[in-house]
TIMI-860288 format. One record per residue (C-alpha): residue in three letters; x, y, z. Coordinates in Angstrom, 3 decimals. Layout:
BEGIN
nuba|x|y|z
ala|X|Y|Z
...
This chain:
BEGIN
nuba|x|y|z
met|66.125|92.633|-135.003
ile|66.915|92.242|-131.291
glu|67.813|88.605|-130.715
asp|69.142|88.245|-127.164
ser|68.630|89.907|-123.806
arg|71.662|91.715|-122.383
phe|70.514|91.119|-118.796
ala|71.808|88.447|-116.438
gln|69.489|85.465|-116.629
asp|70.547|83.961|-113.279
val|69.219|86.148|-110.464
asp|71.878|84.863|-108.063
asp|74.542|86.503|-110.222
val|73.238|90.019|-109.587
val|71.283|89.990|-106.300
pro|73.539|91.500|-103.591
glu|74.646|89.345|-100.676
thr|74.028|92.178|-98.242
pro|71.757|93.273|-96.818
thr|70.044|89.981|-96.145
leu|66.280|89.706|-96.234
pro|64.288|88.863|-93.068
asp|63.897|85.170|-92.294
gly|61.546|83.443|-94.726
trp|61.678|86.228|-97.325
thr|62.882|85.517|-100.865
ala|64.006|87.473|-103.937
glu|63.318|85.913|-107.325
asp|62.814|86.474|-111.027
pro|59.022|86.258|-111.560
gly|59.440|84.999|-115.136
ala|56.889|85.813|-117.808
gly|54.229|86.070|-115.149
ser|50.725|84.762|-114.564
ala|47.313|86.252|-113.927
glu|47.876|85.915|-110.182
leu|51.261|87.670|-110.374
ala|49.783|90.440|-112.543
asp|47.044|91.081|-109.962
glu|49.644|91.303|-107.180
leu|51.851|93.697|-109.117
ile|48.892|95.892|-110.103
ala|47.874|96.142|-106.433
leu|51.459|96.865|-105.340
leu|52.008|99.508|-108.033
gly|48.584|101.041|-107.430
ala|49.227|101.478|-103.702
his|52.621|103.015|-104.514
gln|51.052|105.512|-106.935
glu|48.240|106.414|-104.565
ala|50.629|107.100|-101.685
ala|53.038|109.140|-103.831
arg|50.667|111.233|-105.973
gly|47.160|110.714|-104.601
trp|45.560|108.264|-107.030
ser|46.249|105.014|-108.877
ser|46.217|104.379|-112.598
ala|47.882|100.945|-112.458
gly|46.422|98.353|-114.797
pro|47.249|95.249|-116.831
asp|49.111|97.239|-119.496
asp|51.633|98.473|-116.912
ile|52.474|94.868|-116.085
glu|52.452|93.522|-119.640
met|54.962|96.188|-120.679
arg|57.452|94.854|-118.119
val|56.604|91.238|-117.277
ser|55.665|89.262|-120.384
glu|57.273|87.018|-122.959
val|57.352|89.903|-125.452
ala|59.083|92.186|-122.933
ala|61.702|89.601|-121.942
leu|64.233|90.670|-124.603
thr|64.600|94.170|-123.209
his|63.311|93.874|-119.618
ala|64.257|92.046|-116.433
asn|62.379|91.910|-113.132
leu|62.955|91.032|-109.497
val|60.246|90.517|-106.887
val|60.672|90.185|-103.124
arg|58.192|87.898|-101.362
asp|57.363|87.692|-97.659
pro|57.099|84.349|-95.790
glu|53.468|83.993|-96.948
gly|54.564|84.335|-100.583
ala|53.063|87.775|-101.150
val|54.998|90.199|-103.386
arg|56.173|93.100|-101.211
ala|58.685|94.793|-103.522
trp|59.349|94.892|-107.250
gly|62.197|96.165|-109.371
ser|62.056|96.354|-113.176
val|64.811|97.357|-115.605
gln|64.634|98.140|-119.322
asp|67.571|98.099|-121.749
arg|66.336|101.268|-123.431
ala|69.245|102.512|-125.574
thr|73.025|102.833|-125.567
asn|74.078|103.833|-122.025
arg|70.518|104.245|-120.785
met|68.894|101.626|-118.571
ile|65.449|102.571|-117.219
tyr|64.717|101.433|-113.669
asp|61.359|101.211|-111.816
his|61.429|100.811|-108.022
val|58.350|99.833|-106.000
val|58.280|98.876|-102.309
ala|55.072|98.189|-100.369
arg|53.928|101.228|-98.425
asp|52.707|99.284|-95.372
leu|56.058|97.633|-94.600
pro|57.848|98.565|-91.362
gly|60.716|100.975|-91.997
ala|63.538|98.470|-91.511
asp|61.949|95.844|-93.786
ala|61.168|98.440|-96.456
glu|64.762|99.687|-96.315
arg|66.180|96.183|-96.783
cys|63.852|95.466|-99.706
ser|64.862|98.752|-101.319
arg|68.579|98.049|-100.951
ile|68.147|94.548|-102.419
leu|66.362|95.987|-105.459
leu|68.900|98.783|-105.937
gly|71.808|96.355|-105.651
trp|70.173|94.064|-108.215
ala|69.659|97.013|-110.575
glu|73.346|97.921|-110.211
gly|74.336|94.357|-111.103
gln|72.067|94.366|-114.143
ala|73.527|97.698|-115.231
arg|76.987|96.131|-115.260
glu|75.704|93.206|-117.321
val|74.085|95.513|-119.886
gly|77.075|97.833|-120.010
gln|79.446|94.936|-120.545
ala|77.267|93.469|-123.302
arg|77.243|96.856|-125.034
gly|80.998|97.306|-124.629
leu|80.722|100.370|-122.373
thr|82.963|101.558|-119.532
thr|80.028|103.120|-117.640
gln|76.316|102.368|-117.727
gln|73.692|104.896|-116.677
ile|70.732|103.875|-114.518
asp|67.793|106.215|-115.192
ala|65.322|105.875|-112.304
gly|61.986|107.642|-111.921
ala|60.159|109.002|-108.897
phe|57.104|111.089|-108.185
ala|58.017|114.655|-107.261
asp|56.561|114.382|-103.734
asp|57.831|110.883|-102.901
glu|60.415|111.774|-100.262
arg|60.890|108.128|-99.231
gln|61.976|107.208|-102.757
his|64.209|110.286|-103.021
ala|65.999|109.373|-99.787
trp|66.629|105.805|-100.943
phe|67.977|106.938|-104.314
arg|70.200|109.581|-102.730
ala|71.652|107.079|-100.256
ala|72.417|104.684|-103.136
gly|74.440|107.298|-105.011
phe|71.785|108.611|-107.403
ala|71.509|112.303|-108.253
his|68.329|114.225|-109.054
ala|68.764|114.958|-112.762
arg|65.516|116.337|-114.213
asn|61.897|117.348|-113.601
trp|58.944|116.388|-115.787
trp|55.374|117.593|-116.139
gln|52.766|114.952|-116.859
met|50.112|116.867|-118.790
ser|46.629|116.073|-120.055
arg|44.131|117.831|-122.285
pro|40.371|117.106|-122.464
val|38.927|116.233|-125.864
thr|35.423|117.242|-126.919
pro|33.362|115.676|-129.746
asp|33.316|118.882|-131.809
glu|37.127|118.717|-132.104
ala|36.728|115.866|-134.577
asp|36.627|118.659|-137.163
leu|39.807|120.327|-135.946
val|41.462|119.080|-139.159
asp|39.943|117.941|-142.447
asp|41.001|114.323|-142.004
pro|43.531|112.999|-139.445
ala|44.673|110.471|-142.056
arg|45.880|113.268|-144.333
trp|45.484|117.025|-144.442
glu|47.481|120.043|-145.554
ala|47.970|123.551|-144.208
asp|50.438|126.339|-145.002
gly|52.567|124.123|-147.201
val|52.831|121.258|-144.693
val|51.277|117.822|-145.296
phe|50.261|115.814|-142.231
arg|49.559|112.128|-142.858
leu|49.511|108.680|-141.328
val|52.426|106.424|-142.190
asp|51.658|104.554|-145.411
arg|50.341|100.993|-145.213
glu|51.397|98.241|-147.603
gly|49.472|95.265|-148.991
ser|49.733|93.301|-145.738
asn|48.324|96.334|-143.902
met|51.701|96.739|-142.231
pro|53.300|100.198|-142.392
ala|55.781|100.920|-145.149
asp|59.367|100.410|-144.044
asp|60.436|103.716|-145.605
asp|57.909|105.605|-143.495
leu|58.912|103.835|-140.287
arg|62.545|104.670|-140.947
ala|61.536|108.264|-141.677
val|59.801|108.499|-138.276
his|62.881|107.049|-136.574
asp|65.253|109.388|-138.398
val|63.175|112.471|-137.618
leu|62.928|111.638|-133.915
glu|66.624|110.758|-133.621
ser|67.567|114.076|-135.244
ala|64.969|116.155|-133.413
phe|66.079|114.913|-129.977
leu|69.842|115.214|-130.507
asp|69.993|118.349|-128.351
his|67.476|117.153|-125.762
phe|68.246|116.073|-122.222
asn|69.711|112.556|-121.862
ser|69.190|111.714|-125.529
arg|70.798|108.387|-126.423
glu|71.298|106.798|-129.814
glu|68.790|104.038|-130.474
thr|69.020|101.774|-133.487
phe|66.025|101.386|-135.771
ala|65.564|97.782|-134.585
glu|65.627|98.828|-130.917
phe|63.240|101.708|-131.559
leu|60.746|99.548|-133.425
his|60.873|96.675|-130.936
arg|60.414|98.976|-127.946
leu|57.388|100.806|-129.325
arg|55.734|97.664|-130.663
glu|55.941|95.929|-127.274
asp|53.780|98.660|-125.724
pro|50.249|97.194|-125.317
gly|48.838|100.554|-126.401
his|50.748|100.502|-129.697
arg|48.643|101.119|-132.810
trp|50.004|101.729|-136.317
his|47.202|104.206|-136.990
his|48.674|106.462|-134.287
trp|51.906|107.186|-136.222
trp|52.019|110.412|-138.241
leu|54.530|112.182|-140.453
ala|54.641|115.871|-141.348
glu|56.257|116.716|-144.681
leu|57.531|119.858|-146.378
glu|58.145|120.200|-150.100
gly|61.842|120.278|-150.919
asp|64.210|119.800|-153.838
gln|63.534|116.040|-153.843
gly|59.770|116.315|-153.394
trp|57.923|115.964|-150.102
glu|60.435|115.375|-147.307
pro|59.843|114.395|-143.642
ala|60.016|117.346|-141.263
gly|58.200|116.103|-138.160
ala|56.753|112.971|-136.600
leu|54.319|111.998|-133.855
val|53.949|108.539|-132.330
gly|50.846|108.028|-130.232
thr|49.388|105.170|-128.214
leu|46.035|104.077|-126.826
val|45.454|104.288|-123.067
glu|42.638|101.951|-122.068
asn|40.553|102.926|-119.039
ala|38.459|100.240|-117.395
asp|36.006|102.680|-115.807
gly|35.559|105.296|-118.535
pro|36.390|106.468|-122.059
his|39.807|105.582|-123.427
ala|42.499|108.213|-123.987
ser|45.266|108.917|-126.465
tyr|48.860|109.532|-125.419
val|51.693|111.261|-127.273
asp|54.734|109.039|-126.825
tyr|56.898|111.171|-129.110
ile|56.617|114.376|-131.070
gly|59.657|115.778|-132.842
val|60.359|118.420|-135.462
leu|63.603|118.853|-137.388
ser|65.423|122.065|-136.488
ser|65.280|123.145|-140.131
ala|61.468|123.004|-140.041
arg|60.799|124.763|-136.746
gly|58.612|127.827|-136.909
arg|56.451|126.399|-139.712
gly|53.592|125.185|-137.496
val|54.632|121.539|-137.763
ala|54.355|120.687|-134.060
lys|51.031|122.485|-133.702
gly|49.675|120.711|-136.772
leu|50.693|117.297|-135.445
leu|49.043|118.051|-132.107
arg|45.841|119.207|-133.816
thr|45.912|115.922|-135.747
val|46.143|113.700|-132.682
ile|43.394|115.721|-130.929
ala|41.049|115.377|-133.916
asp|41.837|111.674|-134.182
ala|41.092|111.174|-130.478
ala|37.766|112.997|-130.839
arg|36.734|110.847|-133.808
arg|37.553|107.715|-131.810
gly|35.460|108.846|-128.822
arg|38.457|109.397|-126.558
asp|38.148|111.818|-123.643
ser|41.705|113.183|-123.418
val|45.228|113.319|-124.832
gly|48.213|113.021|-122.488
leu|51.910|113.758|-122.877
glu|55.108|114.330|-120.888
val|57.050|117.610|-120.925
asp|60.610|118.322|-119.855
ala|60.056|121.017|-117.228
asp|63.632|122.256|-117.648
ser|63.714|122.285|-121.442
pro|65.031|125.512|-123.004
thr|62.821|125.072|-126.100
gly|59.686|126.386|-124.400
ala|57.552|123.504|-125.670
asp|55.378|123.765|-122.581
gly|54.145|127.152|-123.841
leu|52.666|125.533|-126.953
tyr|51.029|122.760|-124.940
thr|49.547|125.190|-122.428
ala|48.245|127.418|-125.208
met|46.536|124.408|-126.784
gly|44.781|123.384|-123.574
trp|47.145|121.009|-121.798
val|47.443|121.272|-118.001
thr|49.822|119.569|-115.590
lys|48.221|116.717|-113.624
tyr|51.294|115.719|-111.608
arg|55.093|115.946|-111.625
thr|57.832|113.346|-111.779
gln|61.616|113.320|-111.527
ser|64.566|111.512|-113.100
trp|67.341|110.252|-110.837
his|70.602|109.066|-112.417
arg|73.567|106.990|-111.377
asp|76.526|106.005|-113.551
ile|77.815|102.480|-112.857
arg|81.399|101.545|-113.684
val|81.282|98.384|-115.776
């Protein structure tokens, strides 16, 4: 299990001395957070999303994933407050895997240009300091910062470019509507079989917790399936399990395995990990966090069968859609399968990378 955070616990150790904030402004670690802080961060993130892509989807889950006691082992946060104490900027880092630190960067859209620039530079300098801390704790010589931006957010792009980041990848954020009749898309999302492939939920033991063997099988399949994918990084079983379980949308009954019959019996060939997306003003949705198929099993309909399973499951639960993220530059052509099965791109995002010498 993960026992200790690799991030610097004293903000003063990693917040840059320059640039300085305007008089009366402060930069601080918000801690595990409170209801008041959560409301401020939701409003800040929502305004950022609306300005960059046209609408907001920010909610409590976005905050809980980053600023909570559960998240503290693998996340660190910095907020910048104005003289009235209002949060005007927020940086969040996640120790995701070996040599991969995820970074979220949010600066209030109504700030004057000079103030926004200083807040941005403070956050980026703090993220650089945290990258060194994580890299040192992992025994690395360089530590990657993996930052995200909306495709049309030129302000964010300019800040990242000036800080030494490079545009590394494009992503399509896709969604597919779900209709009630699709509940019968498969015989039973818990277990069904087609063309020699068995699709089933991970087994549950007496305590109703999933069987360890099945969880390890999901991890092994995904690690192997993504070996040749962009920016793939080795993640231990403990890190993998902790990270997915800390997601507020995590549900054990959204984990599936696909198996093919081999010399040793039924053997894992594919896996899908899904989550619940709760919507305050409408039906909930399902989301595909991961779907992977072993190279030896490709061409057998495994990926399509897993996708049909999650669609049927969503329909039976009264969900209105299933979302997923696609590497727009992937050579595998996965987007063709998604498009053929009804997924459409809602918006686009980018990855920006910077390697920090530890």
